[in-house]
C-alpha positions as CSV (number, residue, x, y, z in Angstrom):
1,M,-79.0,-124.8,11.5
2,A,-82.0,-124.3,9.2
3,R,-82.3,-121.0,7.3
4,W,-85.0,-119.6,5.0
5,Y,-84.3,-119.7,1.2
6,I,-86.3,-118.5,-1.7
7,I,-86.7,-121.1,-4.5
8,H,-87.5,-119.9,-8.0
9,A,-90.1,-122.2,-9.7
10,Y,-92.2,-122.1,-12.8
11,S,-95.2,-119.8,-12.3
12,G,-98.3,-121.7,-11.6
13,F,-96.4,-124.8,-10.3
14,E,-95.6,-123.4,-6.8
15,N,-97.8,-125.9,-5.0
16,K,-96.5,-128.9,-7.0
17,V,-92.9,-127.8,-6.3
18,R,-93.7,-127.6,-2.6
19,D,-95.3,-131.1,-2.6
20,S,-92.5,-132.6,-4.6
21,I,-89.8,-131.3,-2.4
22,I,-91.6,-132.6,0.8
23,A,-92.3,-136.0,-0.8
24,E,-88.8,-136.4,-2.2
25,A,-87.2,-135.4,1.1
26,E,-89.2,-138.1,2.9
27,R,-88.3,-140.7,0.2
28,L,-84.6,-139.9,0.4
29,G,-84.6,-139.7,4.2
30,L,-83.7,-135.9,4.2
31,S,-86.8,-134.8,6.2
32,E,-84.5,-133.3,8.9
33,G,-82.9,-131.1,6.3
34,V,-86.2,-129.8,5.0
35,E,-88.0,-128.2,8.0
36,A,-90.7,-126.3,6.1
37,V,-91.7,-125.5,2.5
38,E,-94.4,-122.7,2.0
39,V,-96.1,-120.9,-0.8
40,P,-97.1,-117.5,0.5
41,T,-100.7,-116.6,-0.4
42,E,-103.1,-113.8,0.3
43,T,-106.9,-113.6,0.4
44,V,-108.4,-111.1,-2.1
45,T,-112.0,-110.1,-2.7
46,E,-113.1,-110.2,-6.3
47,V,-116.5,-109.4,-7.9
48,K,-117.6,-112.1,-10.4
49,R,-121.0,-112.1,-11.9
50,G,-122.2,-109.5,-9.5
51,K,-121.1,-111.4,-6.4
52,K,-118.2,-110.8,-4.0
53,V,-115.9,-113.9,-3.9
54,Q,-113.0,-114.6,-1.6
55,V,-110.0,-115.8,-3.6
56,E,-106.6,-117.2,-2.5
57,R,-103.9,-115.5,-4.6
58,K,-100.2,-116.2,-4.6
59,F,-98.3,-113.5,-2.7
60,M,-95.1,-114.1,-4.7
61,P,-95.9,-115.9,-7.9
62,G,-93.1,-118.0,-9.2
63,Y,-91.4,-118.3,-5.7
64,V,-91.5,-120.8,-2.9
65,L,-90.0,-120.3,0.6
66,A,-88.2,-123.2,2.2
67,K,-86.6,-123.5,5.6
68,L,-83.6,-125.8,4.9
69,N,-80.6,-127.1,6.7
70,M,-78.5,-126.6,3.6
71,T,-76.3,-129.6,2.8
72,D,-75.1,-130.9,-0.6
73,D,-77.9,-133.5,-0.6
74,V,-80.6,-131.0,0.3
75,Y,-79.2,-128.6,-2.4
76,H,-79.3,-131.3,-5.1
77,L,-82.8,-132.5,-3.9
78,V,-84.3,-129.0,-4.4
79,K,-82.2,-128.2,-7.6
80,N,-83.3,-131.4,-9.3
81,T,-87.0,-131.0,-8.4
82,P,-89.1,-130.7,-11.6
83,K,-90.3,-127.2,-12.3
84,V,-87.5,-125.6,-10.1
85,T,-85.2,-123.2,-12.0
86,G,-82.9,-122.5,-9.0
87,F,-82.4,-120.6,-5.8
88,L,-82.4,-116.8,-5.4
89,G,-78.8,-115.8,-4.9
90,T,-75.7,-114.8,-6.7
91,N,-73.5,-117.0,-8.9
92,N,-75.9,-120.0,-8.6
93,K,-75.1,-120.0,-4.9
94,P,-78.3,-120.1,-2.6
95,Q,-78.5,-116.9,-0.5
96,P,-80.4,-117.4,2.7
97,I,-82.8,-114.6,3.9
98,S,-83.1,-113.5,7.5
99,D,-85.9,-114.9,9.7
100,K,-87.1,-111.3,10.0
101,E,-87.5,-111.0,6.2
102,A,-89.2,-114.4,6.0
103,A,-91.6,-113.3,8.8
104,R,-92.4,-110.3,6.7
105,Y,-93.7,-112.5,3.9
106,F,-95.7,-114.7,6.3
107,G,-96.8,-111.6,8.2
108,G,-98.3,-110.3,5.0
109,V,-100.0,-113.7,4.6
110,E,-101.3,-113.6,8.2
111,E,-102.6,-110.0,7.8
112,A,-104.4,-111.0,4.6
113,K,-106.1,-113.9,6.4
114,A,-107.0,-111.8,9.4
115,A,-108.5,-109.0,7.3
116,P,-108.9,-109.7,3.6
117,K,-107.6,-106.9,1.4
118,T,-110.1,-104.4,0.1
119,Q,-108.5,-104.8,-3.3
120,V,-111.3,-105.9,-5.6
121,S,-111.0,-107.0,-9.2
122,V,-114.0,-106.9,-11.5
123,D,-114.7,-108.7,-14.8
124,Y,-115.6,-105.5,-16.6
125,E,-113.8,-102.3,-17.5
126,I,-114.5,-98.7,-18.7
127,G,-116.4,-98.8,-22.0
128,D,-117.9,-102.3,-21.4
129,Q,-121.7,-102.9,-21.6
130,V,-123.1,-104.0,-18.3
131,K,-126.5,-105.0,-16.9
132,V,-127.8,-103.6,-13.6
133,L,-128.8,-106.5,-11.3
134,D,-130.7,-104.8,-8.5
135,G,-131.9,-101.4,-7.3
136,P,-134.2,-99.0,-9.0
137,F,-132.5,-99.5,-12.3
138,A,-132.6,-103.4,-12.3
139,S,-132.5,-105.0,-15.7
140,F,-131.3,-101.7,-17.4
141,N,-128.2,-101.9,-19.6
142,G,-125.6,-99.3,-19.6
143,L,-121.9,-98.4,-20.3
144,V,-119.3,-98.3,-17.6
145,E,-117.9,-94.7,-17.4
146,E,-115.8,-94.9,-14.2
147,L,-114.5,-97.4,-11.7
148,D,-113.7,-96.3,-8.1
149,F,-111.8,-99.2,-6.4
150,D,-111.5,-97.3,-3.1
151,K,-115.2,-96.9,-2.7
152,Q,-116.0,-100.1,-4.7
153,K,-118.4,-98.1,-6.9
154,V,-119.0,-98.1,-10.6
155,K,-120.5,-95.2,-12.6
156,V,-122.7,-96.5,-15.4
157,S,-124.4,-94.4,-18.1
158,V,-128.0,-95.7,-18.3
159,S,-130.5,-94.6,-20.9
160,I,-133.6,-93.3,-19.2
161,F,-136.4,-91.8,-21.4
162,G,-133.9,-91.6,-24.3
163,R,-131.3,-89.7,-22.3
164,A,-128.0,-91.0,-21.0
165,T,-128.0,-90.7,-17.2
166,P,-125.0,-91.5,-15.1
167,V,-125.8,-93.8,-12.1
168,E,-123.4,-94.7,-9.3
169,L,-123.7,-98.4,-8.2
170,D,-121.8,-100.9,-6.1
171,F,-119.5,-103.3,-8.0
172,E,-121.8,-106.3,-7.2
173,Q,-124.9,-104.5,-8.5
174,V,-123.8,-104.9,-12.2
175,E,-122.5,-107.7,-14.4
176,L,-120.8,-107.8,-17.8
177,V,-123.2,-108.3,-20.7
178,K,-121.8,-111.1,-23.0
């Protein structure tokens, strides 16, 4: 009976580990022991250079979920895969997780695909010099005073007639001055 296991891998190599496990299982004739290997990801909206961009981000960096029919051969296949440090568990013994817990990870993935998170990351921070891209203050430069991630707004101090005036703008209306 196949159960879900969490495999610890080098961060940044999760997709390579997934592909290696699947390819090696096919090569060794252990495909029936490896039902599924997944890297949970989520979709996040980021603002880069004044534009909103949808980005796939790993939900659990450094971990890969695998539905395995655990035998000695399957254990050694996974354990000897390059960039794998081991299984999650105690005393070097793989500890399976419940289907409900695995569904929770994939449920988060499905939710993220259905409705992308409103979490937004920007390439500037408080105190940075930014340029206003559009609106009545287009081409003005200013300093970032506040970032409001809930409303996706940035407060920029712009110099108008020699006076610093705070202006509230959307994240995508400004870009970092380099």
